[in-house]
FIVO-587934 format. One line per 10 residues: number of its first residue (from 0); for each residue x, y, z of N, C-alpha, C. Coordinates in pm, whole numbers. Layout:
BEGIN
NUM = X Y Z X Y Z X Y Z ~ ...
END
This chain:
BEGIN
0 = 87 -170 -24 -19 4 -15 89 73 -12 ~ 220 130 36 279 239 19 269 306 167 ~ 185 343 187 154 485 282 18 463 367 ~ 26 424 466 -139 441 486 -167 494 616 ~ -376 533 628 -376 639 715 -480 537 815 ~ -450 438 921 -526 402 981 -647 449 1104 ~ -766 428 1064 -889 474 1174 -866 371 1277 ~ -816 491 1399 -801 388 1493 -878 426 1632 ~ -957 288 1682 -1036 312 1798 -948 300 1935 ~ -842 235 1921 -771 163 2053 -820 38 2068
10 = -915 -21 1979 -952 -131 2044 -891 -261 1980 ~ -893 -427 1999 -804 -494 1955 -758 -508 1798 ~ -900 -481 1703 -890 -498 1590 -767 -415 1542 ~ -831 -255 1564 -750 -89 1521 -617 -174 1552 ~ -588 -193 1667 -458 -204 1745 -341 -303 1670 ~ -417 -406 1641 -360 -500 1593 -320 -506 1420 ~ -419 -418 1327 -351 -298 1235 -292 -266 1254 ~ -297 -95 1284 -162 -40 1337 -35 -109 1357 ~ -8 -209 1459 96 -292 1470 109 -314 1373 ~ 71 -386 1236 123 -481 1139 176 -370 1025
20 = 88 -261 1046 140 -127 923 227 -60 940 ~ 266 -76 1059 408 -8 1147 538 -133 1105 ~ 467 -245 1135 587 -354 1085 592 -360 992 ~ 496 -316 840 542 -310 726 604 -185 655 ~ 579 -95 742 544 22 649 631 126 696 ~ 683 150 837 786 180 917 701 355 985 ~ 746 414 985 668 542 959 604 625 835 ~ 548 583 757 466 620 661 339 552 762 ~ 318 579 860 166 528 919 124 682 979 ~ -12 685 976 -34 762 1089 -178 693 1123
30 = -154 689 1284 -315 616 1376 -412 773 1410 ~ -529 797 1339 -598 882 1344 -736 812 1409 ~ -785 921 1526 -917 893 1585 -997 964 1608 ~ -1140 895 1513 -1181 998 1524 -1270 1074 1655 ~ -1274 1181 1650 -1293 1218 1819 -1436 1311 1827 ~ -1532 1245 1839 -1693 1313 1866 -1749 1296 1963 ~ -1855 1300 2058 -1917 1257 2146 -2001 1068 2135 ~ -1978 998 2060 -1959 878 2031 -1890 804 2088 ~ -1796 830 2107 -1652 809 2202 -1617 810 2329 ~ -1668 768 2416 -1607 807 2535 -1502 909 2551
40 = -1412 979 2678 -1332 1016 2698 -1236 931 2743 ~ -1238 876 2829 -1153 714 2850 -1111 649 2683 ~ -1171 591 2622 -1142 549 2503 -1037 612 2433 ~ -1088 738 2412 -1036 848 2326 -856 830 2400 ~ -852 868 2562 -733 848 2638 -667 698 2567 ~ -777 617 2638 -668 471 2565 -621 440 2413 ~ -699 478 2324 -639 488 2202 -491 592 2212 ~ -499 657 2249 -376 779 2234 -262 668 2294 ~ -238 613 2459 -133 552 2485 -153 412 2473 ~ -240 364 2315 -186 181 2262 -73 281 2192
50 = -141 410 2067 -72 398 1976 75 495 2004 ~ 87 494 2175 205 541 2144 278 435 2193 ~ 253 304 2271 337 193 2273 329 146 2163 ~ 313 172 2052 367 118 2004 422 197 1868 ~ 451 327 1937 588 406 1849 527 460 1756 ~ 347 520 1716 299 541 1599 253 642 1595 ~ 244 749 1542 204 881 1522 32 885 1539 ~ 0 924 1627 -134 952 1654 -192 1081 1632 ~ -307 1140 1637 -378 1221 1636 -486 1222 1640 ~ -568 1337 1732 -712 1296 1700 -780 1418 1596
60 = -881 1346 1530 -937 1452 1428 -1090 1471 1513 ~ -1136 1607 1524 -1257 1580 1550 -1389 1615 1465 ~ -1474 1527 1495 -1541 1514 1359 -1743 1524 1430 ~ -1773 1640 1384 -1908 1723 1429 -2019 1672 1440 ~ -2078 1536 1442 -2109 1438 1343 -2265 1513 1424 ~ -2294 1543 1558 -2420 1516 1629 -2480 1680 1549 ~ -2384 1745 1431 -2476 1897 1363 -2525 1818 1319 ~ -2566 1696 1226 -2647 1675 1145 -2760 1603 1194 ~ -2816 1624 1056 -3002 1575 1066 -3016 1418 1104 ~ -2946 1362 1057 -2929 1249 1041 -2953 1144 1181
70 = -2898 1237 1308 -2867 1202 1444 -2982 1224 1466 ~ -3079 1326 1450 -3157 1342 1542 -3303 1305 1495 ~ -3255 1251 1355 -3396 1098 1336 -3366 972 1357 ~ -3201 951 1320 -3207 830 1391 -3237 704 1330 ~ -3246 738 1181 -3312 624 1088 -3189 502 1160 ~ -3223 382 1027 -3196 246 1085 -3042 258 1009 ~ -3093 326 920 -2858 388 833 -2821 470 915 ~ -2884 480 1016 -2780 573 1057 -2619 606 1048 ~ -2570 433 1061 -2465 395 1073 -2382 436 969 ~ -2433 427 826 -2436 477 715 -2405 590 625
80 = -2479 688 733 -2478 817 722 -2322 836 783 ~ -2307 826 876 -2199 860 981 -2037 788 939 ~ -2028 699 882 -1933 659 843 -1874 721 711 ~ -2023 752 649 -1958 806 470 -1895 952 575 ~ -1958 1020 670 -1896 1155 704 -1716 1143 742 ~ -1748 1080 849 -1622 987 900 -1509 975 810 ~ -1528 896 724 -1408 767 676 -1430 937 525 ~ -1525 995 504 -1467 1107 400 -1381 1232 495 ~ -1367 1229 615 -1301 1335 670 -1175 1268 691 ~ -1159 1169 683 -1032 1026 718 -923 1058 571
90 = -1047 1039 470 -952 1056 323 -905 1135 285 ~ -973 1310 352 -895 1458 342 -793 1427 444 ~ -790 1377 514 -683 1425 607 -606 1334 540 ~ -619 1178 511 -485 1174 434 -399 1219 367 ~ -508 1236 223 -446 1343 130 -398 1482 142 ~ -374 1488 304 -343 1652 376 -198 1572 385 ~ -245 1455 422 -47 1412 478 6 1289 400 ~ -47 1328 268 20 1221 141 91 1109 215 ~ -48 1079 215 -49 898 259 -204 844 153 ~ -96 711 111 -137 665 4 -327 582 -6
100 = -358 558 107 -462 462 155 -547 454 313 ~ -653 471 309 -701 431 481 -696 333 466 ~ -683 282 585 -718 122 607 -799 136 760 ~ -922 1 784 -1012 31 882 -996 -109 993 ~ -1042 -192 1050 -988 -316 1127 -1197 -389 1126 ~ -1315 -354 1021 -1322 -480 1031 -1331 -626 1035 ~ -1343 -693 1077 -1344 -843 1088 -1429 -929 1005 ~ -1396 -1089 1021 -1517 -1166 965 -1646 -1144 1033 ~ -1608 -1114 1195 -1713 -1129 1232 -1831 -1012 1232 ~ -1783 -897 1178 -1879 -814 1178 -1984 -835 1102
110 = -1986 -929 990 -2076 -963 870 -2166 -1062 971 ~ -2205 -1094 1094 -2332 -1177 1129 -2459 -1068 1181 ~ -2378 -922 1192 -2526 -847 1243 -2518 -734 1087 ~ -2612 -656 1140 -2640 -573 1067 -2560 -453 1078 ~ -2475 -444 953 -2361 -310 984 -2376 -256 814 ~ -2510 -149 786 -2539 -23 684 -2378 13 662 ~ -2260 61 788 -2233 148 808 -2067 72 631 ~ -2042 -31 643 -2010 -170 564 -1992 -130 393 ~ -2130 -23 386 -2197 26 254 -2071 115 215 ~ -2084 211 311 -2072 343 309 -1838 315 237
120 = -1778 242 317 -1694 189 347 -1655 146 224 ~ -1731 42 120 -1705 -43 -22 -1693 75 -94 ~ -1804 202 -129 -1836 293 -176 -1746 409 -216 ~ -1654 436 -83 -1564 550 -44 -1368 510 -77 ~ -1393 319 -80 -1265 270 -79 -1207 246 -7 ~ -1253 221 104 -1164 196 206 -1155 69 203 ~ -962 73 231 -966 -71 298 -966 -166 425 ~ -992 -296 417 -1024 -358 514 -925 -453 509 ~ -825 -464 607 -741 -547 584 -757 -733 618 ~ -817 -674 735 -940 -836 817 -1005 -879 725
130 = -1094 -804 627 -1195 -912 552 -1141 -944 498 ~ -1042 -885 387 -929 -927 254 -924 -1066 305 ~ -840 -1078 422 -713 -1203 474 -877 -1309 488 ~ -1010 -1249 544 -1125 -1353 616 -1026 -1386 751 ~ -966 -1326 846 -985 -1361 975 -1109 -1314 1058 ~ -1121 -1374 1125 -1218 -1379 1302 -1153 -1296 1401 ~ -1249 -1276 1451 -1231 -1210 1564 -1091 -1282 1664 ~ -1169 -1438 1690 -1109 -1496 1782 -914 -1536 1742 ~ -913 -1523 1565 -779 -1548 1542 -712 -1394 1547 ~ -780 -1273 1567 -727 -1106 1575 -672 -1139 1719
140 = -748 -1174 1871 -735 -1156 1927 -598 -1271 1980 ~ -580 -1341 1916 -464 -1426 1979 -326 -1393 1869 ~ -366 -1368 1775 -273 -1290 1691 -175 -1193 1830 ~ -251 -1079 1825 -280 -959 1855 -174 -1001 2052 ~ -240 -1134 2078 -162 -1194 2225 -32 -1205 2181 ~ 44 -1256 2061 119 -1352 2030 189 -1201 1980 ~ 143 -1132 1968 246 -1004 1942 274 -882 2048 ~ 213 -943 2126 251 -874 2260 142 -749 2302 ~ 9 -697 2241 -42 -625 2276 -128 -570 2372 ~ -142 -457 2475 -167 -459 2582 -316 -489 2578
150 = -353 -499 2483 -544 -450 2491 -598 -574 2407 ~ -522 -729 2428 -526 -852 2348 -691 -909 2390 ~ -732 -922 2508 -791 -962 2567 -926 -857 2638 ~ -939 -744 2588 -967 -657 2619 -1125 -668 2558 ~ -1240 -590 2654 -1343 -642 2609 -1378 -541 2494 ~ -1513 -602 2397 -1537 -517 2277 -1610 -360 2325 ~ -1543 -237 2232 -1665 -144 2260 -1712 -90 2145 ~ -1799 11 2124 -1881 11 2023 -1942 186 2036 ~ -1976 227 1891 -2023 374 1901 -2125 347 2006 ~ -2140 517 2116 -2180 457 2200 -2371 509 2129
160 = -2360 562 2024 -2501 605 1960 -2608 450 1949 ~ -2523 319 1977 -2590 214 1927 -2689 172 2028 ~ -2633 227 2179 -2734 214 2267 -2848 285 2290 ~ -2883 360 2157 -3008 449 2133 -3100 411 2042 ~ -3243 351 2093 -3312 305 1983 -3317 358 1864 ~ -3383 280 1722 -3403 422 1621 -3535 487 1622 ~ -3507 596 1567 -3579 652 1556 -3670 743 1704 ~ -3506 704 1787 -3530 793 1856 -3397 878 1883 ~ -3393 1005 1917 -3272 1180 1863 -3161 1090 1984 ~ -3040 1121 1890 -2922 1090 1920 -2852 1232 1997
170 = -2872 1230 2152 -2795 1360 2176 -2704 1351 2276 ~ -2636 1474 2304 -2488 1518 2377 -2576 1408 2497 ~ -2689 1486 2565 -2719 1442 2679 -2731 1297 2709 ~ -2762 1226 2597 -2769 1098 2599 -2690 1036 2609 ~ -2568 1066 2489 -2439 978 2517 -2349 1030 2668 ~ -2344 1162 2700 -2286 1113 2822 -2339 1051 2944 ~ -2481 1060 2905 -2512 928 3064 -2508 815 3003 ~ -2520 745 2928 -2469 610 2910 -2337 575 2941 ~ -2242 722 2882 -2081 646 2929 -2049 691 3069 ~ -2171 733 3196 -2105 764 3270 -2191 592 3361
180 = -2322 585 3325 -2323 491 3380 -2267 331 3311 ~ -2233 327 3208 -2146 180 3203 -1991 236 3274 ~ -1914 342 3254 -1844 326 3403 -1891 307 3534 ~ -1965 361 3588 -2004 309 3732 -2017 189 3712 ~ -2101 93 3632 -2109 -102 3650 -2000 -139 3618 ~ -1892 -90 3554 -1797 -180 3484 -1679 -155 3633 ~ -1676 -34 3690 -1679 5 3832 -1668 -112 3933 ~ -1764 -174 3919 -1793 -260 4025 -1786 -402 3979 ~ -1715 -415 3899 -1665 -548 3907 -1698 -607 3738 ~ -1752 -499 3680 -1876 -650 3557 -1796 -578 3412
190 = -1740 -662 3334 -1628 -679 3246 -1732 -619 3174 ~ -1811 -642 3078 -1876 -622 2978 -1989 -516 3004 ~ -2034 -412 2969 -2156 -390 3000 -2170 -278 2896 ~ -2357 -268 2858 -2386 -199 2780 -2535 -155 2835 ~ -2545 -37 2829 -2636 29 2904 -2784 88 2773 ~ -2841 56 2765 -2944 98 2622 -3029 219 2710 ~ -3055 300 2624 -3130 445 2666 -3245 419 2603 ~ -3353 345 2633 -3492 377 2619 -3609 525 2689 ~ -3513 583 2657 -3613 750 2749 -3626 692 2894 ~ -3682 704 2960 -3720 670 3099 -3637 552 3159
200 = -3601 463 3053 -3542 341 3057 -3409 250 3079 ~ -3356 253 3143 -3212 205 3141 -3213 41 3059 ~ -3182 2 3027 -3207 -170 3007 -3039 -218 2953 ~ -3007 -262 3116 -2855 -335 3122 -2822 -409 3093 ~ -2745 -442 2983 -2682 -607 2937 -2525 -664 2967 ~ -2556 -729 3051 -2441 -842 3114 -2411 -907 3065 ~ -2234 -981 3062 -2217 -1105 3045 -2334 -1218 3180 ~ -2345 -1361 3079 -2485 -1414 3186 -2407 -1460 3246 ~ -2255 -1477 3261 -2181 -1512 3359 -2179 -1439 3509 ~ -2212 -1300 3447 -2172 -1162 3551 -2302 -1150 3620
210 = -2458 -1209 3601 -2573 -1165 3641 -2617 -1180 3806 ~ -2526 -1340 3833 -2548 -1329 3946 -2523 -1220 4070 ~ -2417 -1171 4022 -2357 -1072 4111 -2430 -970 4117 ~ -2471 -898 3980 -2564 -787 3984 -2717 -834 4073 ~ -2737 -926 4116 -2822 -975 4149 -2766 -919 4339 ~ -2675 -948 4387 -2652 -891 4514 -2734 -739 4587 ~ -2796 -829 4661 -2860 -679 4734 -2799 -529 4704 ~ -2643 -520 4771 -2598 -409 4789 -2535 -384 4630 ~ -2470 -455 4550 -2496 -420 4420 -2612 -384 4309 ~ -2689 -415 4365 -2796 -399 4261 -2890 -223 4309
220 = -2863 -185 4479 -2906 -123 4514 -2814 4 4426 ~ -2737 -7 4445 -2616 56 4384 -2595 96 4242 ~ -2659 7 4141 -2684 0 3982 -2792 110 4008 ~ -2885 54 4107 -3048 143 4090 -3007 266 4171 ~ -2945 303 4237 -2915 444 4223 -2830 538 4165 ~ -2710 461 4118 -2623 537 4008 -2697 553 3921 ~ -2806 476 3836 -2824 539 3759 -2906 577 3715 ~ -3051 596 3807 -3105 708 3851 -3099 833 3844 ~ -2973 911 3947 -2890 955 3933 -2839 1089 3806 ~ -2857 977 3723 -2822 984 3585 -2893 1044 3537
230 = -3034 1000 3553 -3216 1078 3489 -3274 966 3496 ~ -3227 847 3467 -3334 739 3474 -3420 708 3535 ~ -3538 665 3484 -3672 669 3596 -3671 500 3651 ~ -3622 419 3569 -3667 282 3586 -3500 248 3512 ~ -3478 71 3603 -3334 44 3604 -3370 -95 3572 ~ -3333 -171 3409 -3377 -326 3405 -3262 -361 3382 ~ -3249 -555 3392 -3189 -621 3338 -3240 -702 3219 ~ -3128 -669 3166 -3180 -771 3009 -3170 -938 3056 ~ -3289 -993 3029 -3213 -1147 3041 -3190 -1266 2972 ~ -3126 -1146 2852 -3083 -1218 2779 -2938 -1216 2800
240 = -2869 -1093 2820 -2731 -1049 2863 -2731 -1017 2772 ~ -2529 -1017 2744 -2503 -889 2648 -2498 -967 2542 ~ -2534 -856 2410 -2492 -911 2250 -2463 -808 2195 ~ -2393 -813 2087 -2383 -688 2035 -2507 -668 1882 ~ -2524 -549 1901 -2659 -508 1806 -2758 -556 1856 ~ -2836 -530 1989 -2930 -539 2057 -3037 -456 1980 ~ -3025 -357 1914 -3110 -258 1931 -3146 -345 1759 ~ -3087 -399 1691 -3114 -413 1511 -3221 -558 1540 ~ -3265 -607 1691 -3326 -746 1739 -3497 -654 1631 ~ -3513 -491 1683 -3617 -495 1640 -3682 -444 1485
250 = -3496 -412 1376 -3541 -391 1272 -3654 -577 1201 ~ -3689 -535 1092 -3765 -621 987 -3626 -707 929 ~ -3678 -851 946 -3539 -932 908 -3536 -941 791 ~ -3585 -867 676 -3573 -831 488 -3429 -731 522 ~ -3431 -618 630 -3391 -561 631 -3207 -589 682 ~ -3257 -729 836 -3122 -728 887 -3035 -805 775 ~ -3081 -863 686 -2990 -976 620 -2898 -884 485
END
């Protein structure tokens, strides 16, 4: 590829991609983290630390995505619109920096869910090396472990807007309280947390193996109190537990194919 801009979230996928790019291309690599309310401050900070550990040049690129009307409408293809805007900005940055290609870390397992953003990547000519190699998440984690990456077993994160039902406006206030509630619950010892924002209701997803801990009287009371402090009137535990893309379950089958 000659030289690349890596769309860098600090997750295991983009971290392995950045490490491989550095191994192959040396200084002809730039890691860029798109900064907006869709990514928590802790995730942005973590991305910077990982890039530094890898010795990569890293920068933050502010993306004013919440100014766009599709975040107020929040249609089912919101991710397509958002990715189109985000990666268009990354392409402009790559051009400014004299970098030939923009790459990102989508992998085979991502195809198992409704991902309209992938269409935007194809339209813009963004390269997805893990998809081209047909690598799956477990394989990427093992490669990251062997490479000595600090986040090889770090739990997956996702855009905070994915916690809000389609048709409900995505706002800074909602994103902020989601991030705060998830951080609070993680500090109680839960490894994987999603707080789905249904207006007055917080629907919490935890790993099934960790649900029993949530039902401890003191933990239950702490979760309830802290989430209500952030503006939720009702706090519920999803009995199916954590899974990616649970908001997509309400979409028609033909749309999810």
